[in-house]
C-alpha positions in Angstrom: -11.5 -6.2 12.5 -10.0 -9.2 10.7 -10.8 -10.0 7.1 -10.6 -13.6 5.9 -11.3 -15.4 2.6 -14.4 -17.6 2.5 -14.8 -20.8 0.4 -16.6 -18.6 -2.2 -14.2 -15.9 -3.5 -17.3 -13.7 -4.2 -17.6 -13.2 -0.4 -15.5 -11.8 2.4 -15.7 -12.7 6.0 -15.0 -10.1 8.7 -14.7 -11.0 12.3 -14.9 -8.9 15.5 -17.3 -6.4 14.0 -19.3 -4.6 16.7 -23.0 -4.4 16.3 -23.0 -0.6 15.9 -20.4 -0.8 13.2 -22.5 -3.4 11.4 -25.6 -1.3 11.6 -23.9 1.8 10.3 -22.2 -0.1 7.5 -25.4 -1.7 6.3 -27.3 1.6 6.6 -24.6 3.3 4.4 -24.8 0.7 1.7 -28.4 -0.5 2.2 -29.5 0.6 -1.3 -27.1 -1.7 -3.1 -28.6 -5.2 -2.5 -26.1 -5.9 0.2 -26.4 -9.7 0.5 -24.9 -10.5 3.9 -24.9 -12.5 7.1 -24.1 -11.2 10.6 -23.8 -13.3 13.7 -22.2 -12.0 16.9 -19.4 -10.2 15.3 -19.0 -12.4 12.2 -20.0 -10.3 9.1 -20.0 -12.0 5.7 -20.9 -10.1 2.6 -20.2 -9.9 -1.1 -16.7 -8.7 -2.1 -17.9 -6.7 -5.1 -20.6 -4.0 -5.0 -21.5 -2.1 -8.1 -23.0 1.4 -8.6 -22.0 2.8 -5.2 -22.1 6.6 -5.4 -19.5 8.8 -3.8 -21.7 9.8 -0.9 -22.5 6.2 0.0 -18.8 5.3 -0.1 -18.0 8.2 2.2 -20.8 7.1 4.5 -19.3 3.6 4.5 -15.9 5.0 5.6 -17.5 6.9 8.4 -19.4 3.8 9.4 -16.1 1.8 9.8 -14.7 4.5 12.0 -11.4 3.2 13.4 -11.8 -0.3 12.0 -9.8 -1.1 8.8 -11.2 -2.9 5.8 -8.9 -3.3 2.8 -10.7 -2.1 -0.3 -10.6 -0.1 -3.5 -13.3 2.3 -4.8 -13.2 3.4 -8.4 -16.0 5.6 -9.6 -18.9 3.4 -8.4 -17.1 0.1 -8.2 -16.4 -1.1 -4.6 -14.1 -4.1 -4.0 -13.7 -5.5 -0.5 -10.6 -7.6 -0.1 -9.6 -10.4 2.2 -5.8 -11.3 2.1 -4.9 -14.6 3.6 -3.7 -14.2 7.2 -1.1 -17.0 6.6 0.9 -14.6 4.4 0.6 -11.5 6.7 4.1 -12.3 8.0 5.5 -11.4 4.6 4.0 -7.9 4.7 5.1 -7.3 8.3 8.6 -8.5 7.7 9.2 -6.4 4.6 7.8 -3.4 6.4 10.0 -4.1 9.4 13.1 -4.3 7.1 12.2 -1.1 5.3 11.3 0.9 8.5 14.4 -0.2 10.5 16.7 0.4 7.5 15.3 3.9 7.1 15.9 4.6 10.7 19.5 3.3 10.6 20.3 5.2 7.4 18.5 8.4 8.6 16.2 8.4 5.5 13.1 10.4 6.3 9.9 8.5 5.8 6.3 8.5 7.0 4.6 5.2 7.4 0.8 5.5 7.1 0.0 1.8 7.3 -3.4 1.1 5.9 -4.7 4.7 6.0 -7.6 5.2 3.5 -6.5 7.5 0.6 -9.3 9.2 -1.3 -9.7 11.8 -4.1 -13.0 13.7 -4.3 -12.1 15.1 -7.7 -11.7 11.6 -9.3 -14.1 9.8 -7.0 -11.5 7.1 -6.1 -10.2 5.6 -2.9 -8.2 2.7 -1.5 -6.8 1.1 1.6 -3.5 -0.6 0.9 -1.6 -3.2 2.9 1.1 -0.7 3.7 2.0 2.8 2.4 4.9 5.2 2.8 5.8 8.7 2.0 9.5 9.1 1.2 10.4 12.0 -1.2 7.0 13.6 -0.4 7.5 13.2 3.4 8.1 16.9 4.1 4.7 17.7 2.5 2.8 15.6 5.0 5.1 15.8 8.0 3.1 16.1 11.3 -0.3 15.7 9.7 -2.6 13.3 11.5 -5.2 12.8 8.8 -5.1 12.6 5.1 -6.7 15.5 3.2 -8.2 14.5 -0.1 -7.0 16.5 -3.1 -4.6 18.4 -0.9 -2.0 15.8 0.3 0.0 14.0 -2.4 -0.5 10.2 -2.8 1.9 7.9 -1.0 5.3 7.5 -2.8 5.3 3.7 -2.2 2.6 1.1 -1.7 3.3 -2.5 -0.5 0.8 -5.2 -1.4 0.9 -8.9 -0.5 -1.0 -10.2 -3.4 -2.0 -13.8 -2.5 -5.7 -14.3 -2.5 -6.7 -12.0 -5.4 -5.0 -10.2 -8.3 -3.9 -6.6 -8.0 -4.3 -5.8 -11.7 -7.4 -3.7 -11.1 -5.8 -2.0 -8.2 -2.8 -1.0 -10.3 -4.9 1.0 -12.7 -6.5 2.8 -9.7 -3.1 3.5 -8.1 -1.8 4.9 -11.4 -4.8 7.1 -11.8 -4.2 8.5 -8.3 -0.5 9.2 -9.0 1.2 6.6 -6.8 4.8 6.5 -8.0 5.8 3.0 -7.0 4.1 -0.3 -6.0 5.8 -3.4 -4.5 3.8 -6.6 -4.9 4.7 -9.9 -3.2 2.7 -12.9 -4.7 3.6 -15.3 -1.8 6.8 -16.4 -3.5 8.5 -13.4 -5.2 8.7 -9.6 -4.8 8.3 -7.3 -7.8 8.9 -3.5 -8.0 6.6 -1.6 -10.3 7.3 2.0 -11.2 4.8 4.4 -12.8 6.0 5.7 -16.1 5.2 9.0 -17.8 2.5 7.2 -19.7 0.7 6.6 -16.4 1.4 2.8 -16.5 3.4 0.6 -14.2 6.6 -1.0 -15.6 8.7 -3.7 -13.8 11.8 -2.1 -12.4 15.2 -3.6 -11.3 15.6 -0.9 -8.8 13.3 1.0 -6.5 12.6 4.7 -7.2 12.1 5.6 -3.6 15.2 3.6 -2.5 17.4 3.4 -5.6 20.0 1.2 -4.0 17.5 -1.6 -3.4 16.4 -4.4 -5.8 13.6 -7.0 -5.3 16.2 -9.8 -4.9 17.7 -8.0 -2.0 14.6 -8.6 0.1 13.9 -12.1 -1.2 17.3 -13.5 -0.1 16.5 -12.4 3.5 12.8 -13.4 3.4 13.9 -16.9 2.4 15.8 -17.1 5.7 12.8 -16.3 7.9 12.7 -19.9 9.3 16.3 -19.9 10.3 16.2 -17.2 13.0 14.0 -14.8 14.9 12.7 -11.6 13.2 14.9 -9.3 15.3 18.1 -11.1 14.3 17.1 -11.3 10.6 16.2 -7.6 10.6 19.5 -6.7 12.1 21.3 -8.7 9.3 19.3 -7.0 6.7 20.1 -3.5 8.0 23.8 -4.3 8.3 23.8 -5.5 4.7 21.7 -2.5 3.5 24.1 -0.1 5.2 26.9 -1.5 3.0 24.8 -1.5 -0.1 23.7 2.2 0.5 27.4 3.2 1.0 28.4 1.5 -2.3 25.5 3.2 -4.1 26.5 6.6 -2.7 30.1 6.1 -3.9 29.0 5.1 -7.4 26.7 8.1 -7.5 29.6 10.4 -6.5 31.8 9.0 -9.3 29.1 9.1 -12.0 29.6 11.9 -14.6 27.3 14.8 -14.0 25.1 16.0 -16.9 26.0 19.6 -17.8 23.2 22.0 -18.0 23.3 24.2 -21.1 24.3 27.8 -20.4 21.6 30.4 -21.0 22.5 33.1 -23.5 23.0 36.6 -22.3 20.1 38.9 -22.7 20.8 41.8 -25.1 
């Protein structure tokens, strides 16, 4: 299933939607004035649907089955999103850099792609562009499906924010406990880290990969037209290997904070 933006930003256009998926989808959301058009796999409908209860949202996810539709659901508000395909290369290249680098540096990660993450307790859910477990990877190692309110949220989310703003998404990600979000607006990459206040603040360094900065990715993305992706990824990994080594050396030389001694019990 491919989502594309239409001339009217209030609608999304899905292509390659089988008839049975269309029927199940409209049955799940049939009570919400679902203005739409379907013709031989082309499915156009409104991007915002209000007042969708949790049971209907769950029915929608079951209706989609193995098909992926980027969306956010926040306590009755359902937003369907259509990123521009012309910028999909940005997402894939950043992901390739990150995953190949993690393999080379032997950093344990779990890539869950656009898996739908939900919380029954808060009645929220989303499907991001890309998502990763890093520090929390041991807690979900080997699991094939996400368990709401059991598994932790992803440590890192990557969003290519071109056709629509991610401002509303950030509030939802924060409420669900996502520690870090990377947003690429089509020109620049920004790292956002969740603070103790539950808000995202711009960061010069990644929390999940503290030796990386947004500019580190940008200088390699700018060279995407100079060489093939394999060669570019190899150059990024070689550079990241040196950067990681420098960071480890700096960390080893940094003064350690002494822990106060506990008094003896009398």
